[in-house]
N, C-alpha and C positions, 0 to 999 in steps of 0.2 A: 567359812566362806568369805571371799573378799573379791572386790572388783579392782583390776589393775590394767594399765597399759604396759605391756611387756617391753623391755628394752632389748636392743640387739644382743647384748651380752647375755641376758636371761634366756633368750631364745637359743642362742648358740650353746649354752650349758644344757638347756632342757632337751634339745635335739642334737646333742653332741655326736651321736652315732650317724647322723645324716648330713653333717656339715660338708662332706666331700661329694655329696650327690648333686647331680646336675640341676635338680629342682629346688635345691636349698635356697638360692637367692629369692625365688618366688615365695617360698614358704616363709622366709624371714620377713619379706615385705608384708605378707598377709598377717602374720602373727604380731607385728608391731603397728599395724594400721589403726588400731582402736582398742577400746577396753575389752577385757576378757573377764568372765565370771569364773573364779577358781573355787572348786569345791573338793572336799574330802568326804567320801562315803564310808561310814563305819557300819559294817554288818558282816555277818558270815557270808563268804563267797561273793563279796562285793565286786571284785574284779571281773569274775566270770559273768555275774548277772548284769553288770553295767555294760559289758561288751555285747550281750544279747540285746539290751535296750538300745544301744547305739546302732547296731546293724553293721553290715560290711562298710569298709572305709570309703569305697567309691559310691557316691549317692545313686548313680544309675543302677548299679548292681544291687544296692540296698532296696531300691524300688521294686526290683524283680523278686529278690529273695526274701525280703523282710519289709513289706510295704508299710507296716505300722511303726517301724523303727524311727529313731530320731533323725538319722542321716537321710532316710528316705523322705521324711516329711519336711526337713528343714535345710538339708544340704543342697548345694547347687553344683559343685564339682569337687574334685579331689582336694583342692586347696581350701575350699570353703564348704567343708563337710559337716559343719555345725558343732561337733563335739570331739573331744579327745578323751581317750581312756588308756590307762596303762595296760600292757599286755601280760603283766605278771605282778605278783605281790612285791617282789624285789624291785621291779621298775617303779611301782607305785610309791614305795618307801623313798626311793631316790628322788622322785619327782616332788613328793610332798616336802622333803627336806629342802629342795631348791626353792620352792615358792612359799612355803610356810615356816621355814627356819626350824625353830625348836619343837614344833609339834611332833610328838612321838606316838603314833597310833598303836604300836606294839605294846607300849606301856599300858595304855587303856585296856587293851585286850588281856594282858597278863593280870592286871588288877581285877578285872571282871571275872576271870576264871577262878582266881583265889576266893572271891566272894560268892562263887557259884551263881553269878548273874548271867543273863543271856550273853552269848559271845559277841564280841565286837571285833571285826577284822576287816581289813581292806578288801 
């Protein structure tokens, strides 16, 4: 876990697939406007379970479909929807590398499996 204010370059790398979208300038402004708390969740099915906790991307839709979700409770609009979550393990690994550098969650997972410990996975 760490708290940072993202730079424009970090946001461009993080959302590289969205840079050409019409909403990207607003997203860039939002993401660089103040500190973000960056976290990595280590547990089996973390991506899927985090996505359930977050709820739908659009807070109004989240309020209808998943009223107890984080986005329903704390999001105000699509650009200020309170939380981000990777859509796949592959995307999570890429994003973790971008913001945490050398952290390698799959190494922790592999070591735990070898020692027959509870599984750790994004």
